[in-house]
Structures are given as C-alpha cells and as structure tokens.
N, C-alpha and C positions, 0 to 999 in steps of 0.2 A: 654647415652651409656650403653648398657647391659653388665652384668658381669656374666660369667658362670664358672662352675667347671668341670674339667676333672676327671671322676671317673676311677681309674685304674682297668683294668680287666686282666692284664698280671702279670706273676711272676717278682719279682724285687730282685735286690741285689745278693750278693754271695750266700745267703741262698735259692735263687729262691722261695721266699715266695710270694704266691698269695692270694689276698683277697677272702674270701668266699662270697657268694651272700648276706648273711645277713649283712656283712660289707659294700658292695657296696650300698645296699638299705639304710643303715644308713646314708652314705654320701649323697645320693640323697635326702633323706627326710630332712636332715639337711640343704642342699642347698636351698630347697624350703622353709623350715621353717624360714630361715634367711633372706628371701626376695630377694635372688639372682634370676637370670633369666633363666639359662639353665644348662643342664647336657650333657656331651659329653663323648664318649668312643672311644678308638682307635680300629682299625680293623687289627689284625694280627693273624696268626696261631701260629707262634713262632718267636723268634728273636735269631739269632746266633751272639753273641757279639764278640768283639776283643779278648776276653779271650777264645773263641771257646766254651763257655758254652751256651747251648740252654735253653732259657726261654720261656715257653709256655703261652698260653692265652685262656680265655674263648671266645666263639663265640659271636661277638658283637651284631648282630641283635636279638639273643635270650635274651641277657641281656637287650637290649633297650626295647623289648616288656614287660619284667617283670617290668622295672623301669617306663615304661609308665603307668602301672596299679598301681604302688606304689605311684605315684604323681598325682597332679591334676591341676597344674598351669604352671610349668616351661616348656620351650621348651626342646627338647632332640633330639640327633642325633649322627651319627658316625662322627668322625674327623680323617680321613674320610674313607668311605667304599672303599676297594680295588676292583674296578670293574672287573678286569680280573679273580678274584676268583669265580665269579658267573655268571650265564646266565642273560642277561639284563632283560628278561621277569620276571624272578624270583625276581630280585632286585625291579622292579616296583611293583610286587604283594606284596612283603614284606613291602615296604614303605607305600603302600596304607593301608595295614592291621595295621601296627603300628600307622599310623595316625588315624585310626579308634579307636584303643584301647586307644590312648591318647586324643581323642576328638579334633583332629586338632592341635596338638602341635609338630609334628614330623618335622625335617629338614633333607632333603636328602643330606647329605654330601658325595661327590664323589671324587675319585682320581684314578690314574693309577697304584699306587703301586711303590715300589722301592727296597724292600729287596729281593735280588735274591735267597737266599737259600729257602725261602718259595715257590717261583715259581718252582724251580728245584725239590723240594721234591714231588710235585704232578703234574708235567708236565704241569703247567700253561704257557701260552704264555708270555715270558719275553721280547724278542727282539722287538716284535711288540705290546707291551702292550699299547703304546699310540695310535697306529692305532686301536686296539681293543676298547680302551676307546672311541675314536672318533666315531666309528661305534655304540657302545653300547648306547651312548647318544642319537643317532637318534632313538633308541627304547625306552629307559627309559623315556626321557622327554616328548615325545608326549603321551605316555600312561598315565603319571601322570597329565599332563596339559590338555589334550584334551580327554582322555579316550579311545583312539584307536591309532593304528599304522599300517602302511603298508610300511615296509622298507626292502629292500634286499641289504645287504652290503657284502663286501668281507670277513669280520670277524665276523659280527653279523647281525642277521635278526630278524624280528618280524612281525606277521600278526595276530592281535587280538584286541578285545575290553576288557577294564579293568572293570570287574564287580564283585561284586557290587561296585557302586561308593563310593568314600571316603567321609569324613565328610565335605569337603569344596571344592568349585569350584576352578579349577586350580591346585589342589593338593598341596603338601608341597613345601616350598621354596627349590630351588636347590642351594647348596653351592659347589663350586669346589675349590680344593687346587692344586696349581701348580705355578711354577715360570718361566718355560722355554717358549720360543716363541709359540710353538704349543699348549701347555696347556693354555697359556694366550689367544690365539685366541679362543679356545673352551670355556673358561670362558666368554669372550666377547659375544660369540654366544648364550650360553645357560644359564648362571648362574644368579641367583638373588643376590648371595653373593660370595665373594672371601675370601680365608683364606691364611694367611702366618704364619709359625711357624719356630722355637721356639725362643722367644725373652725375654729380660728383659725390658729395656726401649727403646724407639724409637732411631734409629741411621740411618746413611746414607745408610747402606745396606738395611734396611727395606724400606727406602724412594725410593731407586732405584727399588726394586721389585714392590712397589706400583705404581710408575710412569710408569713402563713398562706395568703393567696391564691397567692403564688408557690410555696409548698410543694404546694398543691393541683394546680397546673399540673404540677409534676414528677411527682406521683403519677399523673396522667392522661397522662403522656408528652407533655405540651404544652410547647412552648418558652415559658418565662415572658416572654421579650422580645416575644412575638407578641401580648400583651395590654397595651393602654394602661392606665395607672393614672390615674384622674381623681378629684378631690376636690371636695366642696361645702364652702364656707367662709361664715361669717357676717361681714358687714361692717356695723359699727354706727356710728351717729351719734356724732361726736366729743364732743358735749355729754353723752353718757350713758356713755362708756367712757374709762378712764384710759390703757390701753396694750394692745398685742397680747398675747394669751395663748393657751392651748390651745383656748379656747372661742370667741373672736371676734377680729376685726381692727378697729382704729380707722380710721374712714373719712377719713383725711387722706392726701395724696399720699405722704408719706414712710413712714407706717405701712403702707400698702397695698403700696408698692414693696418694702419690707423683707420683708413676708410672701410676696409673689409670688416674690421671689428665693429665699427659704427653701424654698418648694415646688419650685421649679425644681431646687434642689440635691438634692432627694429623688428626682429622676427622674420627677416627675409630668408627665403630658402635657397636662392641662387642669385649670384651676381654675374652678369655677362659683360665682359670688358671689351669696349671698342678702342682700338689702338691708334693713336695719332702721334707719329706714323707707326705702321705695323713693322715688327721685326721679331726674329727669334729671340733676340736679347731681352726685349721687354716681356715676352712670354715667360722667359726664365726668371725675370725679376718678380713678376706676379706670382709665380710658383713659390719662390723663396718667401715672399710676403705672406702667402697663404699658410705657411707652416705655423705661423703664430696665431692663426684663427681656428677656433674649435670647429671640427667637422662633425656633421650629423644633423 
C-alpha cells in the first residue's frame, strides 16, 4: 500500500495563514526523503467557510510543476483538479507538461468541483458541472492516452493532436474522485484510480461508497479489480485528538500504523494523509508508522 502526503496550498485557520512556496517544497522534499510515495495538492481558488471568512489558495498546477522539479521519485498530482475551472484541452496540455517535468510521475486527479462560491465568483458552470465534467473527459482522456481527440460535445469539444508526446506511452494515470451515481459511472468508464475522502479509519460509510463504485464497474462491464481504490485521511496533532475514529487519525506512530494497517486490510492501494497541522515532524512520524505496514 502506498502512502502519500497532502501538501497544503491554501490559507488555514482564523489567521488565514498560508504556506509560502519554500515551506511547501520543504514538506515535499521531506516526504520523498522519508521514503513515502506521493505528494498531493488541493485545487481551489478560495473557500468561504461557515464563518463567512474567505480563505484563498495558490494555483495548484503551478505548484505541482514546481514540486515536480523539486523532487525525483515520488508521484504527484491534484486531489483533485476542478475540471469546470479550465478548458479540457488546457488540462491535457498541462498534465502532459507536468508529466514531462516530473519524468513520468504525474497522476491526473480529476473532479467536478463542489464549492459553489468559487463557481459564482467567475461565472463557471455550476448547475451543469457534472455534464461539463462528462464531456471534458471525452477530450482529456483520449488526448493523454492516445495523443489525439475528435470530440464534439454539448459542453466541451476538442479536435487536436497532443504534441510533443509525453514521457510515457498512455500518459499519466487518471484518478477520479466522486461518490454519486453519475460520477461513479464516469469513474468506471475512464479511471485507473478512484478516490474517497476524508476519513480516519475505515467504517461502513466508506465501505458503502466503495461498494457503490465496484457496482458501477460491474454495470459498465469493467473489471472492478482494474481500478485502484485510494483514500484521503486526516492526521491530527495528538494534542488535539484522543484516539482514531471515522473522522481522523491521531498523529502518533502507533495510531497511524494501526490506521494504515486497517486501510490495507480493506484492500486500499493508497492512503493520502492530510496533516492538521502540517509539519516535517508529522511527515517523519507517518514514515516511521508506514514501516510496519506491508508495501505492494
């Protein structure tokens, strides 16, 4: 089972404190140096919380391009890119470029988005975002996997060859995040990996989401074993959490190791850890915990 780290690129807390790039790079380099497997960043323009405070974010693909150059071994990708924010052709070109910069380590994480204030701020398509996502996949995936596309859709179109070709045949893996029936159908149709967030330890809610995804594969005549199941988990400061539960993991070696073992027992291929708060120290603790979990 692979273990990755989510590098925060948005403002956090009441103070709206955001990491500078040098701090993001430090976390990414520490992740690679500790022997972990992947780096992930969210994709938001801003987030308006229940307190009505707006917290901004750095642009995800720009950060990923920089982190691709700062590392040499780990996979990296967005968890996940909000497709309605960008033209699908541009998404494919950016993915191909970052895959080149990284030497074939990029994972194309894709989603339809959910935070309505971001869509309204820039007149992005919100009500039909899943339809746009559907149409966009018919542009993005052929470009990355086959190098060309000829698609005329109601909401997205593309007629082009993707050149120069990227560093690996078939392009980067496609990861899709989504839990509702239409998103699961699209996962079964297009994805190499599926992602579910945010969890602590496995519970029946997660199992219901996973089983719905597997059912969608069967309905699409897709072998369920051909899609990797990945999960995002929250790892909290031990000073603020009492014990592992369905919502979060306590950031001690023993608690993390127990949670990773539980996810491995569920057949999960990768766990992406969101750090609350982020630090090199907790990255190293996760790496120590990972040593007790079978890899493969």
